[in-house]
C-alpha positions in Angstrom: -22.1 -57.5 48.0 -24.9 -55.4 46.5 -26.5 -54.9 50.0 -23.2 -53.7 51.4 -22.8 -51.2 48.5 -26.3 -49.9 49.1 -25.8 -49.4 52.8 -22.4 -47.7 52.1 -23.9 -45.3 49.6 -26.9 -44.6 51.8 -24.6 -43.8 54.8 -22.4 -41.7 52.6 -25.3 -39.7 51.3 -26.5 -39.0 54.9 -23.0 -37.8 55.8 -22.7 -35.5 52.9 -26.2 -34.1 53.5 -25.3 -33.3 57.1 -21.9 -31.8 56.1 -23.3 -29.6 53.3 -23.5 -26.1 54.5 -26.1 -24.8 52.1 -27.4 -26.0 48.8 -27.6 -23.4 46.1 -31.1 -22.7 44.8 -31.4 -23.6 41.1 -32.4 -21.0 38.6 -36.0 -21.1 37.5 -36.4 -22.8 34.1 -32.8 -24.2 34.2 -32.0 -27.9 34.1 -28.7 -29.0 35.7 -27.3 -31.9 33.9 -24.5 -34.1 35.3 -21.9 -35.3 32.7 -19.3 -38.0 33.3 -16.9 -36.3 30.9 -16.4 -32.7 29.8 -17.0 -32.2 26.1 -13.7 -32.0 24.2 -15.0 -29.5 21.6 -18.2 -27.7 20.5 -16.9 -27.5 16.9 -18.8 -30.2 14.9 -15.8 -30.6 12.5 -13.7 -32.1 15.3 -16.0 -34.0 17.6 -15.3 -37.7 18.1 -16.3 -38.2 21.8 -19.8 -38.9 23.0 -20.0 -35.9 25.4 -19.2 -33.5 22.6 -21.8 -35.0 20.3 -24.5 -34.9 23.0 -23.9 -31.1 23.6 -23.3 -30.3 20.0 -26.7 -31.5 18.7 -28.3 -28.8 20.9 -26.1 -26.1 19.3 -26.0 -27.1 15.7 -28.2 -28.1 12.8 -27.1 -30.1 9.7 -28.5 -30.2 6.2 -30.4 -33.3 7.3 -31.3 -35.1 10.5 -31.9 -38.8 11.3 -35.3 -39.9 12.5 -36.0 -42.8 14.9 -35.2 -45.4 12.3 -32.1 -43.5 11.2 -33.6 -42.4 7.9 -32.6 -38.9 6.6 -35.1 -36.1 7.0 -34.9 -32.4 6.1 -33.3 -30.1 8.6 -31.5 -27.0 7.5 -32.2 -28.2 4.0 -35.9 -27.8 3.0 -35.5 -30.4 0.3 -32.9 -31.9 -2.1 -32.6 -33.3 -5.6 -30.4 -36.1 -6.9 -30.4 -35.9 -10.7 -27.6 -38.5 -11.1 -25.4 -40.7 -8.9 -22.7 -38.1 -8.7 -24.7 -35.0 -8.1 -26.7 -33.7 -5.1 -28.5 -30.4 -5.0 -29.7 -29.0 -1.7 -32.1 -26.1 -1.1 -32.0 -24.4 2.3 -34.9 -23.4 4.4 -35.7 -19.7 4.4 -35.4 -17.5 7.6 -32.9 -19.9 9.2 -30.4 -17.9 11.3 -27.2 -18.5 13.2 -27.1 -17.5 16.9 -25.5 -14.2 16.1 -28.5 -13.2 13.9 -26.9 -13.7 10.5 -28.8 -15.8 8.0 -27.6 -19.3 7.2 -26.6 -19.4 3.5 -25.4 -22.1 1.1 -21.9 -20.5 1.3 -21.8 -21.4 5.0 -22.6 -25.0 4.3 -20.0 -25.1 1.5 -17.4 -23.5 3.8 -18.1 -26.0 6.5 -17.8 -29.0 4.3 -14.7 -27.7 2.4 -12.9 -27.1 5.7 -13.5 -30.7 6.6 -12.0 -31.8 3.3 -9.0 -29.5 3.7 -6.1 -31.6 4.9 -4.5 -28.7 6.7 -7.6 -28.3 8.9 -6.9 -31.9 10.1 -10.5 -32.8 10.8 -10.9 -36.4 12.0 -14.0 -36.6 9.9 -12.3 -36.0 6.6 -12.2 -39.7 5.5 -15.9 -40.0 5.8 -16.4 -37.3 3.1 -13.7 -38.6 0.8 -16.2 -39.2 -2.0 -16.9 -35.5 -2.4 -15.1 -33.9 -5.4 -16.5 -30.4 -4.9 -19.0 -28.3 -3.0 -20.3 -25.1 -4.4 -22.9 -22.5 -3.4 -25.0 -21.7 -6.5 -27.0 -19.0 -4.7 -27.9 -18.0 -1.1 -30.2 -21.0 -0.8 -28.9 -23.5 -3.3 -25.9 -25.8 -2.8 -24.5 -28.4 -5.2 -22.2 -31.3 -4.3 -20.4 -33.3 -6.9 -19.0 -36.7 -6.0 -16.0 -38.6 -7.5 -17.9 -41.9 -6.9 -21.4 -42.8 -5.7 -21.8 -42.7 -1.9 -25.0 -44.1 -0.5 -24.1 -42.9 3.0 -23.6 -39.3 2.1 -27.0 -38.1 3.5 -26.3 -39.7 6.8 -23.0 -37.8 7.1 -24.6 -34.5 6.2 -26.2 -34.4 9.6 -23.0 -32.6 10.7 -23.5 -29.2 12.1 -23.2 -26.1 9.9 -21.1 -23.1 11.1 -20.7 -19.6 9.6 -18.2 -19.3 6.7 -15.8 -16.9 8.6 -15.5 -19.5 11.5 -15.1 -22.4 9.0 -12.1 -20.6 7.5 -10.3 -20.8 10.9 -9.1 -23.8 12.8 -11.0 -25.5 15.6 -13.4 -23.3 17.6 -13.6 -25.5 20.6 -15.3 -23.2 23.1 -16.5 -20.2 21.1 -18.6 -21.8 18.4 -21.7 -20.3 16.7 -24.3 -22.6 15.3 -27.9 -22.6 14.2 -29.4 -25.2 16.5 -32.1 -24.8 19.1 -29.7 -23.6 21.8 -26.8 -21.1 21.8 -23.8 -21.0 24.1 -24.0 -18.6 27.0 -20.8 -19.5 28.8 -18.2 -22.2 29.5 -16.3 -21.6 32.7 -15.3 -23.4 36.0 -19.0 -23.7 36.9 -19.8 -25.7 33.7 -21.2 -25.1 30.3 -24.4 -23.1 30.0 -26.7 -23.2 27.0 -29.9 -21.2 26.4 -32.8 -21.9 24.1 -32.8 -19.3 21.3 -36.6 -19.3 21.0 -37.9 -20.8 24.3 -41.7 -21.1 24.4 -41.9 -23.9 26.9 -40.8 -24.2 30.6 -37.1 -25.0 29.8 -34.9 -22.0 29.0 -31.4 -23.0 30.1 -29.4 -26.2 30.2 -26.4 -26.2 32.6 -23.9 -29.0 32.1 -21.8 -29.9 35.1 -19.0 -32.4 34.9 -19.0 -35.0 37.7 -16.7 -37.8 36.7 -17.2 -40.0 39.7 -20.5 -42.0 39.3 -21.0 -42.3 43.1 -20.7 -38.5 43.5 -23.0 -37.9 40.6 -25.6 -40.3 42.0 -25.5 -38.6 45.4 -25.9 -35.2 43.8 -29.0 -36.5 42.0 -30.3 -37.8 45.3 -29.7 -34.5 47.1 -31.3 -32.4 44.3 -28.0 -30.7 43.2 -28.5 -32.2 39.8 -31.7 -32.6 37.8 -30.7 -35.1 35.2 -27.9 -37.5 34.2 -27.8 -40.2 31.6 -25.5 -43.3 31.2 -22.1 -43.8 32.7 -23.8 -45.3 35.8 -22.4 -48.7 37.0 -25.1 -51.3 37.6 -24.3 -51.6 41.3 -25.5 -48.0 41.8 -29.0 -48.6 40.3 -30.5 -50.2 43.4 -29.4 -47.2 45.4 -30.9 -44.8 42.9 -34.2 -46.8 42.7 -34.5 -46.4 46.5 -34.7 -42.7 46.1 -38.4 -42.2 45.6 -37.9 -38.6 44.3 -35.9 -39.9 41.3 -37.2 -41.5 38.1 -35.2 -44.0 36.1 -36.0 -44.9 32.5 -34.0 -47.3 30.4 -34.1 -48.6 26.9 -31.7 -50.4 24.5 -29.2 -48.2 22.8 -27.4 -48.3 19.5 -24.1 -49.1 21.3 -23.0 -52.6 20.4 -20.9 -54.6 22.8 -18.9 -57.5 21.4 -15.9 -59.8 21.7 -13.3 -59.3 19.0 -11.3 -62.2 17.6 -8.0 -62.4 15.6 -9.0 -64.6 12.7 -5.4 -65.1 11.7 -4.5 -66.6 15.0 -3.4 -70.3 14.7 -6.3 -71.3 17.0 -9.0 -68.8 16.2 -8.6 -69.2 12.5 -10.8 -72.3 12.8 -14.5 -71.3 12.5 -15.6 -74.2 14.7 -13.5 -72.8 17.5 -15.0 -69.3 17.1 -18.6 -70.8 17.1 -17.7 -72.9 20.2 -16.6 -69.8 22.1 -19.9 -68.1 21.3 -22.1 -71.1 22.2 -20.4 -71.5 25.6 -21.4 -68.0 26.8 -24.5 -67.7 28.9 -25.2 -64.1 27.9 -28.5 -63.9 29.9 -26.6 -64.9 33.1 -23.8 -62.4 32.3 -26.1 -59.4 31.8 -28.1 -60.2 34.9 -25.0 -60.6 37.1 -23.1 -57.7 35.7 -25.6 -55.2 34.3 -28.8 -55.7 36.3 -30.4 -57.5 33.3 -30.8 -54.2 31.4 -28.9 -54.9 28.1 -30.8 -56.3 25.1 -29.0 -59.3 23.6 -27.5 -58.6 20.2 -26.9 -60.7 17.1 -25.6 -58.0 14.8 -23.9 -54.6 14.9 -27.0 -52.7 13.8 -29.8 -52.5 16.3 -33.1 -54.2 15.4 -34.8 -50.8 15.0 -32.5 -49.8 12.1 -33.9 -49.9 8.6 -31.0 -52.0 7.4 -31.1 -54.6 10.2 -31.7 -58.3 9.3 -33.6 -60.7 11.5 -31.0 -63.3 12.7 -31.6 -66.3 14.9 -30.5 -65.9 18.5 -27.1 -67.4 19.4 -28.0 -70.3 21.7 -26.2 -71.2 25.0 -25.1 -74.7 24.4 -21.8 -75.7 26.1 -22.3 -79.4 25.0 -22.4 -78.3 21.4 -19.4 -76.1 22.0 -17.4 -79.1 23.4 -18.3 -81.2 20.3 -17.1 -78.4 18.0 -13.8 -78.1 19.8 -13.3 -81.9 19.5 -14.1 -81.7 15.8 -11.6 -78.8 15.3 -8.8 -81.0 16.7 -8.6 -79.6 20.2 -9.6 -82.4 22.6 -9.2 -82.0 26.3 -5.7 -82.9 27.6 -4.9 -84.8 30.8 -5.4 -81.6 32.8 -8.8 -80.9 31.1 -7.4 -77.9 29.1 -7.6 -77.8 25.4 -5.7 -74.6 24.7 -5.0 -71.1 26.2 -6.1 -67.7 25.0 -4.9 -64.3 25.9 -7.8 -61.9 26.6 -7.0 -58.2 26.5 -9.1 -55.7 28.3 -8.9 -52.3 30.0 -8.4 -51.7 33.7 -12.0 -50.4 33.9 -13.6 -52.4 36.8 -16.7 -53.2 34.7 -14.7 -54.4 31.7 -12.4 -56.5 34.0 -15.5 -58.1 35.7 -16.9 -59.0 32.2 -13.6 -60.5 31.1 -13.3 -62.6 34.3 -16.9 -63.9 33.9 -16.3 -64.8 30.2 -13.0 -66.5 31.1 -14.8 -68.6 33.7 -17.4 -69.8 31.1 -14.8 -70.6 28.6 -12.8 -72.6 31.3 -15.9 -74.8 31.6 -15.4 -76.1 28.0 -11.7 -76.6 28.5 -10.3 -73.2 27.3 -7.8 -71.6 29.7 -7.8 -67.8 29.6 -5.1 -65.4 30.5 -6.6 -62.0 31.2 -4.3 -59.0 30.4 -5.7 -55.7 31.7 -4.0 -52.5 30.4 -4.6 -48.8 31.0 -7.0 -47.5 28.3 -4.4 -45.8 26.0 -2.1 -48.8 25.8 -5.0 -51.3 25.5 -6.8 -49.3 22.7 -3.5 -48.8 20.8 -2.9 -52.5 20.7 -6.5 -53.3 19.6 -6.4 -50.6 16.8 -3.4 -52.2 15.3 -4.7 -55.7 15.6 -2.3 -56.9 18.3 -4.5 -59.4 20.2 -6.0 -62.8 20.3 -9.3 -61.9 22.1 -10.6 -58.6 23.4 -14.0 -57.0 24.3 -15.2 -53.5 23.4 -18.2 -51.6 22.2 -19.1 -49.7 19.0 -20.8 -46.5 20.2 -23.9 -44.9 18.6 -24.0 -46.9 15.3 -26.4 -45.3 12.9 -24.8 -45.8 9.4 -24.8 -49.3 8.0 -21.6 -48.5 6.2 -20.0 -49.4 9.5 -19.8 -52.9 8.0 -17.4 -51.8 5.3 -15.2 -50.2 8.0 -15.0 -53.4 10.1 -15.3 -56.2 7.5 -13.9 -55.2 4.2 -10.5 -56.7 3.4 -9.3 -53.2 2.4 -9.9 -52.0 5.9 -7.2 -54.0 7.8 -5.3 -51.8 10.3 -4.1 -49.2 10.1 -6.3 -48.1 7.2 -9.6 -49.2 8.8 -11.1 -51.1 11.7 -11.2 -54.6 10.4 -9.0 -55.5 13.4 -9.5 -59.3 13.2 -8.3 -59.2 9.6 -11.4 -60.8 8.2 -11.3 -61.5 4.4 -14.1 -62.8 2.3 -14.3 -61.8 -1.4 -18.0 -62.3 -1.6 -18.6 -60.0 1.4 -16.2 -57.4 -0.1 -18.4 -57.4 -3.3 -21.6 -57.0 -1.3 -20.0 -54.2 0.7 -18.9 -52.4 -2.4 -22.3 -52.7 -4.0 -24.1 -51.6 -0.8 -21.9 -48.5 -0.5 -22.8 -47.3 -4.0 -26.4 -48.3 -4.7 -29.1 -45.9 -3.7 -32.0 -48.3 -3.9 -33.0 -48.7 -0.3 -34.5 -52.2 -0.7 -31.4 -53.4 -2.5 -29.2 -52.0 0.2 -31.3 -53.6 2.9 -31.0 -57.0 1.0 -27.2 -56.6 0.7 -26.7 -55.7 4.3 -28.9 -58.7 5.3 -26.6 -61.0 3.3 -23.6 -59.4 4.9 -25.0 -59.8 8.5 -25.9 -63.5 7.9 -22.4 -64.2 6.4 -20.8 -62.3 9.3 -22.7 -64.6 11.8 -21.9 -67.7 9.8 -18.2 -66.9 9.9 -18.4 -65.7 13.5 -16.3 -62.7 12.8 -17.2 -61.2 16.2 -19.1 -62.7 19.2 -22.1 -60.4 19.8 -23.0 -59.7 23.3 -25.7 -57.0 23.7 -26.8 -53.4 23.0 -25.9 -51.4 26.1 -28.8 -49.6 27.7 -29.5 -45.9 27.8 -30.2 -45.1 31.5 -31.8 -41.7 32.2 -32.2 -40.5 35.8 -34.5 -37.5 36.3 -35.0 -35.5 39.5 -38.3 -34.2 40.9 -38.0 -30.8 39.2 -38.5 -32.3 35.7 -40.8 -34.8 34.2 -41.7 -36.2 30.8 -38.2 -37.0 29.4 -38.2 -39.9 26.9 -34.7 -41.3 26.3 -33.5 -41.9 22.7 -31.6 -45.0 21.5 -28.6 -42.8 20.5 -28.5 -41.0 23.9 -29.8 -37.7 22.4 -30.6 -35.0 24.9 -32.8 -33.0 22.6 -35.8 -34.3 24.6 -34.8 -32.2 27.6 -36.0 -29.1 25.7 -39.6 -30.4 25.9 -39.9 -31.6 29.5 -42.2 -30.2 32.1 -40.7 -28.4 35.1 -41.9 -27.7 38.6 -41.4 -24.3 40.2 -38.5 -23.7 42.4 -39.4 -23.4 46.1 -37.2 -21.0 48.0 
């Protein structure tokens, strides 16, 4: 099957190269980037999709930024003080300017945050800043934030981009935003989205984002030199073809996107922890990732990636179908005359990759006597059901996890749908207490300890079945070199690559 796909793609690329009348010569010092999806908005107060985040981090700067271990570091803020649990005082860097030349003042930061807190502005990020009682600019450089309750994750959230106060007073500025990041917006039209470095000292001056939704077409454009770079959203069956293109360089590393199987813990069958453990032990995850994802993903045991400061070291989930069968017997589900113990409904989307994963998992569960009915739905209908907890089993991914407070969102008993994302309706008073304590204490070691307890209990109760961290796959053309992918998919590294001169 793979060989047939490779031959098909190779033949198609030759056909398209012959039929192409003339390729446009790229601008000097300009990188052409292929996106699978068009950004929804350039306004940091409204971004929830991955494409918007990737472009926005080039346009905007927050009070803080997160380093490689997701620790907060100064950005627009030169430093900060924290005199008591409910007070934060930030001091802005001097000489920081927006793209229109106006200085970045504390009043701009206050206006940005207050607009997010304003219910009439309808920012989807409002709930994340709920602990803020007030934000006030004390002077041009000094900002003070008062909280109604301690919030240990506040600094992480303050990486959100700052916009000028006059823009913050308005509604969403999707395509005409002004920021203070390393790049400014030049244009957004039918040809794509063009950014330019505000103070370009290196070889890269412009970044042109071109939406090419179809991954086959995007791969062919990379091979023909019509694109210089693309990252992710590449099905594994295309990787052999891309690797055959000697002019292309492919770099991959584990990301912070966590793939998992969700379980309804109130279901009459799945409420038994032995059943949940059996389902996990019967999955040969190594075989799955090799067969479906070219072996690229790194197996996961928890939501937070191992590189995160709050991640605990958990033992690997073994592949042991014999143990799984024993657990199902102990749980009161012996094989019947037809060899089946019970039937589960597995919901997934119509995405071919997701459907292939569900089919492979169903086959492995059938080996231990569990019959699986796969129900594939278009994305909107599927996700709506999952969000309200209408399922037995499903598979999804948590994208770009950087804040350990994700555990509160997905485990706390106060976060059952529709309030939160505890979709399996897990409830454990001890875990709730740990989550409450971790969200309020600012002692890093204490938080690390609490999150470690939470992750271990989560594994013991088999709240989810962890699969893997999806890989970041970066493909570079011959015009650029030196790009190092980041676990969160950041494109900031493109500003520092080396470029070859364009040959006319």
